[in-house]
TORFI-72365 format. One record per residue: chain; y, x, z of N, C-alpha, C in turn; residue number from 1. Coordinates in pm, whole numbers, plus 50000, padded with zeros to 5 digits. Layout:
% TORFI-72365
SITE   ch     n_Y     n_X     n_Z    ca_Y    ca_X    ca_Z     c_Y     c_X     c_Z     i
SITE    A       Y       X       Z       Y       X       Z       Y       X       Z   NUM
...
END
This chain:
% TORFI-72365
SITE   ch     n_Y     n_X     n_Z    ca_Y    ca_X    ca_Z     c_Y     c_X     c_Z     i
SITE    A   48971   51631   50187   49090   51578   50117   49203   51566   50218     1
SITE    A   49324   51573   50167   49439   51558   50258   49492   51420   50246     2
SITE    A   49586   51384   50338   49647   51252   50339   49732   51239   50216     3
SITE    A   49713   51127   50141   49791   51115   50002   49936   51080   50033     4
SITE    A   50015   51114   49938   50160   51076   49961   50176   50928   49922     5
SITE    A   50291   50873   49952   50316   50726   49929   50295   50687   49783     6
SITE    A   50340   50774   49692   50327   50734   49549   50185   50732   49502     7
SITE    A   50107   50827   49558   49963   50822   49529   49892   50707   49576     8
SITE    A   49953   50641   49675   49888   50515   49738   49930   50384   49653     9
SITE    A   50038   50393   49580   50089   50268   49521   49987   50203   49430    10
SITE    A   49930   50265   49331   49841   50203   49242   49710   50158   49314    11
SITE    A   49652   50243   49395   49522   50197   49459   49548   50077   49553    12
SITE    A   49657   50073   49621   49694   49960   49705   49714   49833   49629    13
SITE    A   49790   49847   49520   49812   49727   49427   49680   49681   49365    14
SITE    A   49594   49773   49343   49465   49728   49276   49381   49647   49372    15
SITE    A   49390   49673   49493   49324   49578   49604   49353   49434   49582    16
SITE    A   49484   49415   49545   49526   49270   49525   49487   49213   49387    17
SITE    A   49426   49291   49299   49384   49231   49172   49294   49113   49174    18
SITE    A   49230   49091   49287   49150   48967   49296   49220   48842   49333    19
SITE    A   49360   48861   49335   49441   48742   49360   49427   48678   49498    20
SITE    A   49357   48748   49579   49337   48707   49723   49437   48761   49818    21
SITE    A   49442   48706   49937   49534   48757   50044   49469   48870   50114    22
SITE    A   49538   48980   50142   49479   49088   50216   49572   49141   50317    23
SITE    A   49528   49189   50428   49609   49231   50540   49625   49377   50551    24
SITE    A   49731   49427   50620   49765   49560   50625   49645   49652   50690    25
SITE    A   49574   49598   50792   49468   49671   50845   49353   49692   50745    26
SITE    A   49326   49591   50671   49223   49601   50569   49262   49700   50464    27
SITE    A   49389   49697   50420   49449   49796   50322   49426   49934   50371    28
SITE    A   49461   49962   50500   49446   50099   50559   49295   50142   50558    29
SITE    A   49214   50053   50596   49068   50092   50594   49020   50129   50452    30
SITE    A   49055   50052   50351   49015   50071   50217   49073   50200   50167    31
SITE    A   49196   50236   50198   49257   50358   50153   49198   50487   50228    32
SITE    A   49155   50462   50348   49087   50569   50422   48967   50607   50340    33
SITE    A   48878   50505   50298   48763   50533   50229   48793   50588   50086    34
SITE    A   48892   50525   50024   48928   50565   49884   48969   50714   49881    35
SITE    A   49042   50750   49969   49096   50892   49969   49017   50986   50056    36
SITE    A   48904   50935   50122   48816   51022   50209   48902   51091   50310    37
SITE    A   48995   51022   50386   49076   51070   50482   48986   51096   50610    38
SITE    A   48998   51219   50659   48912   51262   50768   48977   51210   50909    39
SITE    A   48877   51196   51009   48924   51151   51140   49040   51243   51197    40
SITE    A   49013   51367   51172   49135   51460   51233   49263   51439   51161    41
SITE    A   49261   51404   51036   49382   51365   50962   49443   51242   51019    42
SITE    A   49367   51142   51050   49416   51018   51106   49487   51045   51243    43
SITE    A   49454   51143   51310   49519   51170   51443   49656   51240   51422    44
SITE    A   49689   51291   51305   49819   51352   51280   49926   51245   51309    45
SITE    A   50027   51281   51384   50137   51185   51421   50269   51210   51346    46
SITE    A   50324   51099   51309   50460   51102   51260   50551   51112   51380    47
SITE    A   50683   51159   51359   50774   51168   51475   50792   51041   51550    48
SITE    A   50775   50922   51487   50796   50793   51560   50674   50767   51638    49
SITE    A   50564   50848   51639   50443   50824   51724   50331   50762   51658    50
SITE    A   50352   50703   51537   50243   50641   51462   50174   50747   51384    51
SITE    A   50058   50710   51336   49970   50794   51249   50056   50820   51120    52
SITE    A   50046   50942   51067   50122   50969   50941   50056   50891   50834    53
SITE    A   49920   50880   50836   49855   50798   50733   49901   50655   50735    54
SITE    A   49909   50594   50858   49949   50452   50865   50097   50439   50817    55
SITE    A   50186   50532   50844   50318   50529   50798   50325   50526   50644    56
SITE    A   50244   50617   50584   50245   50629   50436   50183   50495   50371    57
SITE    A   50090   50440   50435   50040   50316   50369   50147   50197   50392    58
SITE    A   50207   50201   50510   50317   50098   50536   50433   50118   50433    59
SITE    A   50464   50247   50391   50571   50268   50304   50527   50220   50167    60
SITE    A   50403   50242   50125   50354   50197   50000   50360   50041   49990    61
SITE    A   50310   49975   50096   50329   49826   50103   50475   49787   50094    62
SITE    A   50565   49858   50162   50705   49814   50157   50760   49842   50012    63
SITE    A   50727   49950   49953   50771   49976   49817   50716   49872   49716    64
SITE    A   50599   49829   49731   50542   49727   49646   50610   49595   49668    65
SITE    A   50672   49581   49781   50749   49458   49811   50890   49465   49756    66
SITE    A   50931   49577   49697   51062   49594   49644   51162   49674   49731    67
SITE    A   51115   49723   49837   51199   49807   49927   51191   49951   49899    68
SITE    A   51297   50029   49902   51424   49997   49939   51515   49968   49819    69
SITE    A   51451   49973   49697   51528   49956   49575   51568   49821   49542    70
SITE    A   51527   49716   49617   51548   49579   49592   51506   49528   49458    71
SITE    A   51407   49606   49407   51361   49562   49272   51257   49449   49277    72
SITE    A   51194   49417   49171   51091   49311   49169   50974   49343   49275    73
SITE    A   50921   49239   49311   50806   49247   49413   50678   49244   49340    74
SITE    A   50601   49352   49360   50463   49348   49312   50363   49272   49408    75
SITE    A   50398   49283   49529   50332   49190   49633   50434   49128   49715    76
SITE    A   50391   49026   49793   50481   48957   49875   50396   48924   50006    77
SITE    A   50481   48932   50123   50413   48903   50250   50402   48753   50261    78
SITE    A   50284   48702   50296   50254   48562   50304   50269   48506   50442    79
SITE    A   50223   48595   50542   50237   48547   50687   50211   48667   50773    80
SITE    A   50243   48656   50895   50218   48761   50993   50160   48696   51122    81
SITE    A   50061   48756   51173   49993   48723   51299   49987   48841   51396    82
SITE    A   50084   48847   51483   50102   48960   51564   50145   49079   51484    83
SITE    A   50069   49189   51494   50107   49307   51418   50031   49297   51269    84
SITE    A   49956   49204   51245   49872   49189   51122   49960   49120   51024    85
SITE    A   49990   49194   50909   50071   49126   50800   49987   49097   50687    86
SITE    A   49996   48983   50627   49918   48939   50508   50003   48944   50382    87
SITE    A   49937   48998   50270   50014   48997   50143   49930   48940   50037    88
SITE    A   49999   48910   49927   49931   48862   49804   50015   48926   49689    89
SITE    A   49938   48939   49570   50001   48989   49452   50092   48890   49388    90
SITE    A   50194   48931   49321   50290   48842   49253   50269   48852   49099    91
SITE    A   50330   48771   49020   50311   48781   48877   50361   48912   48830    92
SITE    A   50465   48975   48885   50510   49103   48846   50394   49209   48872    93
SITE    A   50335   49206   48985   50221   49288   49020   50109   49276   48923    94
SITE    A   50078   49162   48882   49970   49129   48782   50004   49199   48654    95
SITE    A   50137   49185   48621   50185   49250   48497   50170   49405   48497    96
SITE    A   50201   49456   48611   50182   49605   48623   50036   49644   48608    97
SITE    A   49945   49581   48673   49805   49604   48653   49756   49580   48510    98
SITE    A   49816   49482   48444   49761   49454   48308   49799   49567   48214    99
SITE    A   49890   49662   48255   49926   49776   48163   49824   49881   48176   100
SITE    A   49724   49871   48248   49614   49961   48264   49658   50103   48287   101
SITE    A   49752   50115   48379   49806   50243   48434   49716   50330   48496   102
SITE    A   49731   50468   48481   49648   50563   48553   49719   50612   48674   103
SITE    A   49840   50573   48686   49922   50599   48803   50045   50510   48809   104
SITE    A   50112   50522   48933   50231   50433   48951   50328   50518   49033   105
SITE    A   50462   50512   48995   50556   50579   49072   50657   50488   49131   106
SITE    A   50742   50528   49219   50859   50446   49262   50942   50399   49152   107
SITE    A   50956   50489   49052   51046   50463   48945   50987   50345   48856   108
SITE    A   50858   50346   48853   50792   50233   48769   50809   50102   48820   109
SITE    A   50829   50090   48958   50860   49965   49024   51002   49913   48986   110
END
């Protein structure tokens, strides 16, 4: 399988938060690696900024679920940060999105 695009990551990432618990970015990345069967060689592919392309796409999905760059409603919100580890939790808006039983989620849906 290939690295998913940021829109393909939106719903799976949001679904992680359905348990109403706090989750951190590293945990989300690991869960998405398994969910999309991302291969070790794919994880080595670098973005021009030097980070892993996969990590950048997961970070973009998390940013979009927080309302960036469209300044829309937040499906998740950052609760704290410890070093490079950021913690997030689902919002009421995020719960409403999940309650619609969507099969997919796009930036436009946010």
